[in-house]
C-alpha positions in Angstrom: 5.0 -22.0 2.8 1.8 -21.0 4.4 -0.1 -17.7 4.2 -3.0 -16.5 6.2 -4.9 -13.5 5.0 -7.5 -11.7 7.2 -9.8 -9.3 5.4 -12.8 -9.4 7.6 -11.6 -6.4 9.7 -11.0 -4.2 6.7 -13.5 -1.6 5.4 -11.9 -0.4 2.3 -10.2 -3.3 0.5 -12.9 -4.6 -1.7 -14.1 -4.1 -5.2 -16.0 -0.9 -5.9 -15.7 0.3 -2.3 -14.6 3.7 -3.4 -15.0 5.7 -6.6 -12.3 7.5 -8.6 -12.7 11.0 -10.1 -14.4 11.3 -13.5 -16.9 8.5 -12.6 -14.4 5.8 -13.4 -14.4 3.1 -10.8 -11.4 1.7 -9.0 -7.8 1.7 -10.3 -6.5 -1.2 -8.2 -2.9 -2.0 -8.0 -0.9 -4.9 -6.7 2.6 -6.4 -6.6 4.3 -9.7 -5.8 8.0 -10.2 -5.3 10.2 -13.3 -4.9 13.4 -12.3 -3.1 15.7 -15.2 -4.1 15.8 -14.1 -7.7 14.6 -10.6 -7.1 11.8 -11.2 -9.6 8.6 -9.3 -9.3 5.2 -8.9 -11.0 3.0 -5.8 -10.6 0.0 -4.1 -12.1 -1.1 -0.5 -11.7 -4.1 1.4 -13.0 -5.8 -1.9 -13.8 -9.4 -1.1 -14.7 -12.5 -3.3 -14.6 -10.8 -6.4 -13.2 -11.5 -7.5 -9.6 -8.7 -10.0 -8.9 -5.7 -7.8 -9.3 -3.4 -9.7 -7.1 -3.8 -12.8 -9.3 -3.0 -10.7 -12.4 0.2 -9.5 -10.7 1.1 -13.1 -9.9 0.4 -14.0 -13.6 2.8 -11.2 -14.7 5.4 -12.7 -12.3 5.0 -16.3 -13.5 4.4 -16.0 -17.2 6.2 -12.9 -18.4 9.7 -11.4 -18.3 8.2 -8.0 -17.4 8.0 -6.5 -14.0 5.1 -4.0 -14.3 2.1 -3.6 -16.5 -0.2 -0.6 -16.3 -3.4 0.9 -17.5 -5.8 -0.3 -20.2 -3.1 -2.5 -21.7 -2.8 -4.3 -18.4 -6.5 -4.9 -18.6 -6.1 -6.3 -22.1 -3.4 -8.6 -20.8 -5.7 -9.8 -18.0 -8.5 -10.5 -20.5 -6.2 -12.5 -22.7 -5.8 -15.0 -19.8 -9.5 -15.2 -19.0 -9.6 -12.7 -16.1 -13.1 -11.4 -16.5 -13.6 -7.7 -17.4 -16.6 -6.3 -15.6 -18.0 -3.2 -14.1 -16.9 -2.6 -10.5 -19.6 0.0 -9.8 -22.1 -0.7 -7.1 -25.0 1.2 -5.6 -22.7 2.0 -2.6 -19.9 3.5 -4.7 -22.4 5.4 -6.8 -23.9 6.9 -3.6 -20.4 8.0 -2.5 -19.9 9.6 -5.9 -23.1 11.6 -5.7 -22.3 12.8 -2.2 -18.9 13.9 -3.3 -20.3 15.9 -6.2 -22.8 17.5 -3.8 -19.9 18.5 -1.6 -18.1 20.6 -4.2 -16.0 17.6 -5.3 -13.9 17.6 -2.1 -11.3 16.2 -1.9 -10.0 15.9 -5.5 -6.2 16.1 -5.1 -5.8 18.7 -7.8 -4.0 22.1 -7.7 -3.0 25.1 -9.8 -6.3 25.0 -11.7 -9.2 27.3 -12.5 -11.7 27.3 -10.9 -10.0 26.6 -7.5 -10.2 22.8 -7.1 -10.1 23.2 -3.3 -13.5 24.8 -3.3 -15.2 23.9 -6.6 -15.9 21.2 -9.1 -14.6 21.3 -12.7 -14.3 21.3 -15.6 -10.9 22.8 -14.9 -8.3 24.7 -17.0 -4.7 25.3 -16.2 -3.9 28.4 -14.2 -1.5 31.0 -15.6 0.2 31.1 -12.2 1.4 28.2 -10.1 -0.1 29.2 -6.8 0.9 25.9 -5.2 4.0 24.2 -6.5 4.4 21.5 -3.9 2.4 19.1 -1.8 1.4 20.5 1.5 4.0 19.9 4.2 1.1 18.8 6.3 0.3 16.0 3.9 -1.9 14.3 6.5 -5.3 14.4 4.8 -5.7 10.9 3.4 -9.1 10.2 4.7 -11.2 8.3 7.2 -11.8 4.6 7.9 -13.9 4.1 4.7 -11.6 6.1 2.5 -8.9 3.5 1.5 -6.7 0.8 2.8 -3.7 -1.5 2.2 -2.9 -5.1 2.7 0.8 -6.0 2.7 2.0 -9.6 3.3 5.5 -10.7 4.2 6.1 -14.5 4.4 9.1 -16.5 5.6 9.2 -20.1 4.5 10.7 -23.1 6.4 13.9 -22.7 4.3 14.1 -19.0 5.2 13.0 -17.9 1.8 11.3 -14.5 2.1 8.7 -13.1 -0.2 6.2 -10.3 -0.5 3.2 -12.5 -1.1 1.2 -9.5 -2.0 0.9 -5.8 -1.6 -2.5 -4.6 -2.6 -4.0 -1.1 -2.3 -7.6 -0.1 -3.1 -6.3 3.5 -3.3 -7.8 6.8 -2.0 -11.3 8.0 -2.9 -11.6 10.5 -5.6 -8.0 10.6 -6.7 -7.1 11.9 -10.2 -7.8 9.3 -12.9 -4.7 7.5 -14.2 -2.9 7.9 -10.9 -0.7 5.0 -9.8 0.1 4.6 -6.1 3.1 3.1 -4.3 1.9 -0.5 -4.1 3.3 -1.7 -7.5 6.5 0.4 -7.2 9.4 -1.8 -6.2 11.0 -0.5 -3.0 8.0 1.8 -2.2 5.0 -0.3 -1.3 7.1 -3.4 -0.5 10.6 -4.9 -0.9 12.2 -8.2 0.0 15.7 -9.8 -0.1 16.0 -13.4 1.3 19.5 -12.7 2.6 18.3 -10.0 5.0 14.5 -9.5 5.2 11.5 -7.6 3.9 9.4 -4.5 4.4 5.9 -3.3 3.5 4.5 0.1 3.8 1.1 1.8 4.0 -0.1 5.4 4.2 0.0 8.4 1.9 1.5 6.6 -1.1 1.9 9.8 -3.2 4.4 11.1 -0.5 5.9 7.8 0.5 6.9 6.5 -2.9 9.2 9.5 -3.3 11.4 8.0 -0.5 11.3 4.2 -1.3 10.9 3.4 2.4 10.7 -0.4 1.9 13.9 -0.5 0.0 15.7 1.8 2.4 14.6 -0.4 5.4 15.8 -3.6 3.8 19.1 -1.9 2.9 19.4 -0.9 6.6 19.0 -4.6 7.5 21.9 -5.3 5.1 24.0 -2.8 7.0 23.3 -4.5 10.3 20.3 -2.5 11.7 17.6 -4.2 13.7 14.1 -4.2 12.1 12.9 -1.6 14.5 15.8 0.7 13.8 15.5 0.2 10.0 11.8 1.0 10.1 12.3 4.2 12.2 15.0 5.5 9.9 12.9 5.0 6.8 9.9 6.7 8.3 12.0 9.5 9.8 13.4 10.3 6.3 9.9 11.1 5.1 8.9 12.9 8.3 11.9 15.3 7.9 10.2 16.7 4.8 6.6 16.0 5.6 6.3 16.1 9.5 2.6 15.3 9.6 2.3 12.7 6.9 0.3 9.6 7.7 2.1 6.3 7.1 3.6 3.2 8.6 6.2 0.6 7.8 6.6 -3.0 9.0 10.0 -4.6 8.7 10.8 -8.3 9.2 14.3 -9.8 9.2 15.1 -13.4 8.1 14.9 -14.6 11.7 11.4 -13.4 12.0 12.1 -10.4 14.2 9.6 -7.6 13.5 10.0 -3.8 13.7 7.4 -1.1 13.1 7.5 2.6 12.8 4.6 5.0 12.0 3.8 8.6 11.8 0.7 10.8 11.9 -1.3 8.3 13.8 -1.6 7.1 17.4 -1.5 3.3 16.9 -0.9 0.9 14.1 -2.5 -2.7 14.0 -0.9 -5.7 12.3 -1.3 -9.4 12.3 1.4 -12.1 13.1 1.2 -15.8 12.4 3.9 -18.3 13.3 4.3 -21.9 14.3 3.5 -20.9 17.8 0.4 -18.9 16.8 -1.0 -20.6 13.7 -4.4 -18.9 14.0 -2.8 -15.4 13.9 -2.8 -12.7 16.5 -3.7 -9.1 16.2 -1.0 -6.7 17.6 -1.1 -3.0 18.0 2.0 -0.8 17.9 2.1 2.5 19.8 3.3 5.1 17.3 4.4 7.5 20.1 6.6 4.9 21.8 10.2 5.5 21.0 11.3 2.0 22.0 12.0 -0.6 19.3 9.3 -3.2 18.6 11.1 -6.5 18.3 9.3 -9.9 18.4 12.4 -12.1 18.7 10.5 -15.1 20.1 8.4 -15.8 17.1 9.3 -19.1 15.4 9.8 -19.1 11.7 10.2 -22.8 11.3 7.1 -23.0 9.2 6.1 -19.5 8.4 5.9 -15.9 9.7 3.3 -13.8 8.1 2.8 -10.1 8.7 -0.3 -8.4 7.3 -0.3 -4.7 7.8 -3.4 -2.6 8.2 -3.4 1.2 8.5 -4.1 2.0 12.1 -7.3 4.0 12.4 -9.0 2.1 9.6 -10.3 -0.8 11.7 
């Protein structure tokens, strides 16, 4: 099995690239999943450790658990000689200072006093729930430096399918202790060697409520094409949150690829195959209603799809 990972085009997926509220730096999350046995290893809210994807793999290979989170996940990593270190940089400290000077916006809080939409804390709980749901707009997840996701789907020569990694640097200035969709099985990613795999990116707080990756793979099980499966999963979210920003890439066991996206004009992704071993960058038109099927890609050796959120290049 081969895997090619391109990170040079990304702006947000790197340590200490964005700060988290309360001057705590980066709660990365990651997951890996083997689809023959349905095993998985994931970490969320892992603080002060750079190489989170390797910690997730360690959980997969050396424990019977599926998901470790928070400070105890950090303690687990330290036990196996993953170094604990500050992830703060001058760049991320500058972002923090600019955020404080801008009335702490955004901060992803609600129903607090003073109004978190206009002021910094400290906050107290409001006696009245002014806002009891996430905005139906749900589109404000930031600009090109705000956050990003890398999701990888790999098909081996023996048609074994795996999510080799789903890694999210998360959104700037989120509430501390928040865990996103990347380590949640069926939300950030899902794989089943008998049918295919899917990986998602976008507003994880919204998308995890719908398990889009699991839904898409189940649609493959029912006979849908990758394109139709991706569209159904994204449409389920858009029914409730019409303006949410997100995308889903779906690959069946033959290497056919389907993509659906919402709240953006285009969505870039990378494909590698026996025919294109150096990878090629493709762009999906999110306003095009036709299915995106790449049926001619060979999977004799590998097919690797790495998804990048569209306007973050």
